[in-house]
C-alpha positions in Angstrom: 195.4 -57.8 -211.7 194.6 -60.0 -208.7 191.7 -59.1 -206.4 189.4 -60.7 -203.9 185.8 -61.7 -204.9 183.4 -58.9 -204.2 180.9 -61.4 -202.8 181.3 -62.5 -199.2 179.7 -65.6 -198.1 181.0 -68.2 -195.6 180.4 -71.9 -196.0 181.4 -74.0 -193.1 184.5 -71.9 -192.5 185.3 -71.4 -196.2 184.8 -67.9 -197.7 184.1 -67.0 -201.3 185.6 -63.6 -200.5 188.9 -65.2 -199.8 189.2 -66.8 -203.3 191.6 -64.8 -205.5 189.9 -63.1 -208.4 191.6 -62.2 -211.6 190.1 -59.4 -213.7 190.9 -61.3 -216.9 188.5 -62.8 -219.5 189.5 -66.0 -221.3 188.5 -66.3 -225.0 186.5 -69.3 -226.1 187.3 -69.5 -229.8 191.0 -68.7 -230.0 193.2 -71.3 -228.3 196.4 -69.4 -228.8 195.0 -66.3 -227.0 193.4 -68.6 -224.5 196.7 -70.1 -223.4 198.3 -66.7 -223.3 195.7 -65.4 -220.9 196.0 -68.5 -218.7 199.7 -67.8 -218.5 199.0 -64.4 -217.1 196.9 -65.9 -214.3 199.4 -68.7 -213.6 202.3 -66.2 -213.3 200.5 -64.8 -210.2 198.7 -67.9 -209.0 201.7 -70.3 -209.3 204.7 -68.0 -209.2 207.0 -70.9 -208.3 206.2 -72.8 -211.6 208.9 -72.8 -214.2 207.2 -71.8 -217.4 209.7 -73.8 -219.4 208.2 -76.9 -217.9 204.5 -76.0 -218.4 202.4 -77.6 -221.1 198.8 -76.7 -222.0 195.9 -78.8 -223.4 192.7 -77.2 -224.5 189.5 -79.2 -224.9 185.8 -78.8 -224.8 183.9 -80.8 -222.1 180.2 -81.5 -221.9 178.0 -79.1 -223.8 178.7 -75.6 -222.3 182.3 -75.2 -221.2 185.8 -75.1 -222.4 188.8 -76.5 -220.3 192.5 -75.7 -220.3 194.7 -78.1 -218.4 198.0 -76.6 -217.4 200.6 -79.2 -216.4 203.8 -78.3 -214.5 206.1 -81.2 -215.4 208.6 -82.2 -212.7 212.2 -81.9 -213.5 212.8 -85.2 -211.9 211.0 -88.5 -211.6 210.6 -88.3 -207.8 208.3 -85.3 -207.6 204.9 -85.7 -209.4 203.6 -83.3 -212.0 201.1 -80.7 -210.8 198.0 -79.8 -212.8 195.4 -77.1 -212.6 192.3 -76.6 -214.7 190.9 -73.4 -216.1 187.2 -73.9 -216.6 185.8 -71.3 -219.1 182.1 -70.8 -219.0 180.1 -71.0 -222.3 178.6 -67.8 -223.6 175.1 -66.9 -222.1 175.2 -69.9 -219.8 174.5 -67.6 -216.9 171.0 -67.3 -218.2 170.2 -70.7 -216.9 173.1 -71.3 -214.5 173.5 -69.5 -211.1 177.3 -69.1 -211.0 177.3 -67.9 -207.4 175.3 -70.9 -206.3 177.6 -73.1 -208.3 180.7 -71.8 -206.5 179.0 -72.0 -203.1 178.1 -75.7 -203.8 181.6 -76.4 -205.1 183.4 -75.1 -202.0 181.2 -77.1 -199.8 181.6 -80.3 -201.8 185.4 -79.7 -201.9 185.5 -79.5 -198.2 184.0 -82.9 -197.7 186.1 -84.5 -200.5 183.4 -84.6 -203.2 185.0 -82.1 -205.6 188.4 -80.7 -206.6 189.6 -77.6 -204.7 188.9 -74.2 -206.1 192.0 -72.0 -206.5 190.8 -68.8 -208.1 188.1 -67.1 -210.2 188.4 -65.0 -213.3 185.8 -63.0 -215.2 184.2 -66.0 -217.1 185.4 -69.0 -215.2 187.1 -70.8 -212.4 190.6 -72.2 -211.7 190.4 -75.6 -209.9 192.3 -78.7 -209.1 192.8 -81.7 -211.3 191.2 -85.0 -210.5 193.1 -88.1 -211.7 191.3 -90.6 -213.9 189.3 -90.8 -217.1 185.6 -90.3 -217.9 183.6 -93.5 -217.8 182.0 -94.9 -220.9 178.8 -96.6 -221.9 180.7 -99.9 -221.8 181.9 -99.2 -218.2 178.3 -98.9 -216.8 177.0 -101.9 -218.7 179.5 -104.5 -217.6 178.0 -107.9 -217.2 179.3 -108.3 -213.7 176.6 -105.9 -212.6 174.0 -108.7 -212.8 176.2 -111.4 -211.5 177.4 -109.5 -208.4 173.9 -108.1 -207.8 172.4 -111.6 -207.6 175.2 -112.5 -205.2 174.5 -109.5 -203.1 170.8 -110.3 -202.7 171.6 -113.8 -201.7 174.3 -112.8 -199.3 174.3 -109.2 -198.0 177.7 -109.7 -196.6 179.1 -109.7 -200.1 178.4 -105.9 -200.2 182.1 -105.4 -199.4 183.0 -107.0 -202.7 180.4 -104.9 -204.5 181.9 -101.7 -203.2 185.1 -102.4 -205.3 183.1 -102.6 -208.5 180.4 -100.0 -207.9 182.0 -96.7 -206.9 179.4 -94.8 -208.8 176.6 -95.9 -206.4 178.8 -95.3 -203.4 179.8 -91.8 -204.6 176.1 -90.9 -205.4 175.1 -92.1 -202.0 177.7 -90.0 -200.3 176.6 -86.9 -202.3 173.0 -87.5 -201.4 173.9 -87.8 -197.7 175.2 -84.2 -197.5 173.2 -82.2 -194.9 172.0 -78.7 -195.8 173.9 -75.7 -194.3 172.1 -73.5 -191.9 171.0 -70.9 -194.5 169.8 -73.4 -197.1 166.1 -73.7 -198.0 165.6 -77.3 -198.9 163.3 -77.5 -201.9 163.6 -79.3 -205.2 165.0 -77.1 -208.0 163.6 -79.3 -210.8 160.6 -77.2 -211.6 162.2 -73.8 -211.0 165.0 -74.8 -213.4 162.7 -76.5 -215.9 160.4 -73.5 -216.1 163.4 -71.2 -216.6 164.7 -73.3 -219.5 161.2 -73.3 -221.1 161.2 -69.5 -221.1 164.1 -69.6 -223.4 162.5 -72.2 -225.7 161.2 -71.0 -229.0 158.8 -72.6 -231.5 160.4 -70.6 -234.4 163.6 -71.5 -236.1 165.7 -69.6 -238.7 166.5 -73.0 -240.3 163.5 -73.8 -242.6 164.2 -77.5 -242.4 164.2 -77.5 -238.6 161.0 -75.5 -238.7 159.3 -77.9 -241.0 160.4 -80.9 -238.9 159.1 -79.2 -235.7 155.8 -78.3 -237.2 155.3 -81.7 -238.7 155.6 -83.4 -235.3 154.8 -80.9 -232.5 152.5 -78.3 -234.2 150.4 -80.8 -236.2 150.0 -83.1 -233.3 149.2 -80.2 -230.9 152.1 -81.2 -228.6 153.1 -78.6 -226.0 156.2 -79.0 -223.9 154.8 -76.6 -221.4 151.7 -78.7 -220.9 153.7 -81.9 -220.7 155.9 -80.4 -218.1 152.9 -79.4 -216.0 151.5 -82.9 -216.3 154.8 -84.3 -215.2 154.8 -82.1 -212.2 151.4 -83.4 -211.2 152.7 -86.9 -211.4 155.8 -86.2 -209.3 153.7 -84.4 -206.7 151.8 -87.6 -206.0 155.1 -89.3 -205.0 156.6 -89.4 -201.5 159.9 -88.4 -203.1 162.8 -87.6 -200.9 164.7 -84.3 -201.5 168.5 -84.6 -201.2 171.6 -82.7 -202.5 171.9 -83.8 -206.1 174.4 -83.4 -208.9 171.6 -82.9 -211.4 173.8 -83.4 -214.5 175.3 -86.9 -214.3 176.4 -87.3 -217.9 179.0 -90.1 -218.3 181.4 -87.3 -219.2 180.9 -85.9 -215.7 182.0 -89.1 -213.9 185.7 -89.6 -213.4 187.2 -93.1 -212.6 190.7 -93.4 -211.3 191.9 -97.0 -212.0 194.8 -96.6 -209.6 192.7 -95.9 -206.6 189.4 -97.4 -207.7 187.8 -94.0 -206.8 184.9 -92.4 -208.7 184.5 -88.6 -208.6 181.8 -86.3 -210.1 182.8 -83.1 -211.8 181.0 -80.0 -213.1 178.6 -78.9 -210.4 176.9 -76.2 -212.5 173.4 -77.5 -211.8 174.0 -79.0 -208.3 171.5 -78.3 -205.6 168.7 -79.9 -203.6 166.4 -81.9 -205.8 164.4 -85.2 -205.9 166.6 -88.2 -205.0 165.1 -90.1 -207.9 166.1 -87.4 -210.4 169.9 -88.1 -210.1 169.3 -91.8 -210.4 167.0 -91.6 -213.4 169.5 -89.1 -215.0 172.3 -91.6 -214.6 170.2 -94.5 -216.1 169.2 -92.4 -219.1 172.9 -91.5 -219.8 173.6 -95.2 -220.5 172.2 -94.4 -223.9 175.3 -92.2 -224.6 175.5 -88.6 -225.7 177.0 -88.3 -229.2 175.4 -91.4 -230.7 172.2 -91.9 -228.6 171.0 -95.5 -228.4 168.2 -96.1 -225.9 168.4 -99.9 -226.3 171.6 -99.5 -224.2 169.6 -98.3 -221.1 169.6 -100.7 -218.2 167.0 -103.3 -217.9 164.6 -103.5 -215.0 166.8 -106.2 -213.4 169.9 -104.0 -213.8 168.1 -101.0 -212.3 166.9 -103.1 -209.4 170.4 -104.3 -208.7 171.8 -100.7 -209.0 169.2 -99.3 -206.6 169.8 -102.1 -204.1 173.5 -101.3 -203.9 172.9 -97.6 -203.8 170.5 -97.9 -200.9 173.0 -100.2 -199.1 175.6 -97.4 -199.2 173.1 -94.7 -198.3 171.5 -96.5 -195.4 174.7 -98.4 -194.3 172.6 -101.6 -194.3 170.8 -103.8 -196.9 167.5 -102.1 -197.9 164.1 -103.8 -197.7 162.7 -105.2 -200.9 159.8 -102.8 -200.6 162.2 -99.8 -200.5 163.9 -101.0 -203.7 160.6 -101.5 -205.5 159.2 -98.1 -204.5 162.3 -96.4 -205.8 162.2 -98.5 -209.0 158.6 -97.5 -209.6 159.3 -93.8 -208.9 162.2 -94.0 -211.4 159.8 -94.5 -214.3 158.3 -91.1 -213.6 161.6 -89.3 -213.2 163.0 -90.8 -216.4 160.1 -89.1 -218.1 161.8 -85.8 -217.4 164.4 -86.8 -220.0 161.8 -87.6 -222.6 160.5 -84.1 -222.8 
């Protein structure tokens, strides 16, 4: 059954109420049933597709979601294949993720070319466009040319044109951070609101006895409280003159797509997007250099690499070379925002 979203909210001419809604729930644990239900949606959303030419790929992305990529292969070599993604939300993620806000942000970002288009909604997810490219790796962000080109940039600001070719991540983040709030938006950082919400779901009791023993040995015996540490961190951030901008707020390397054909970098998964401290996104990105599956904090960028990255980011943001003082202030603030990821 195809309907229209019950919510009605206009964003710069785009309306959530105009997005097709399918009263279908996609399963997370049964890939065969998952594909079968996506076919039901595709039959109505893409009636011109020939099902004999459609292939499906299921995979888990990030920590909370499951993705199904449906590809309509062209019958000839002239017409390109078309792909759409079915993004299935993880169970109970709505407890910490505002799905309405996510969709509002997504539509706005798609309108300015910062996100894939949204085609439809279903009970527990979204159908969206496919962005060409691959997720970047720890090796990508740690290329030695970062230092070489950064030194060249500082000695000759005109070389920023060359740097743009190599550092699309900085350019893309600067573009995201430049987005102006819409008329209805209250611009305030979501860091503490989201953090406090997550802490409410945190428990000091574990069913696994080994985990409980490990927790007690470190946290309980040393009288360490995440709540107290979070409050102290807030006090430190409150002392900064930190700018609030529109942030991604979850810049895992898996959420950054690089298209080698165009040289373009795109961000995906805007579940946590919203106005936040500018330094939060940057510190998040630096911490992700350590990786996700096999975390190694020795891979995090050095002070020199951070300085180079910030210099280029500010150049794109300001459309001119930044002052040395501006770079150093952001570098100092970064130390405090990185502490968010140590809690």
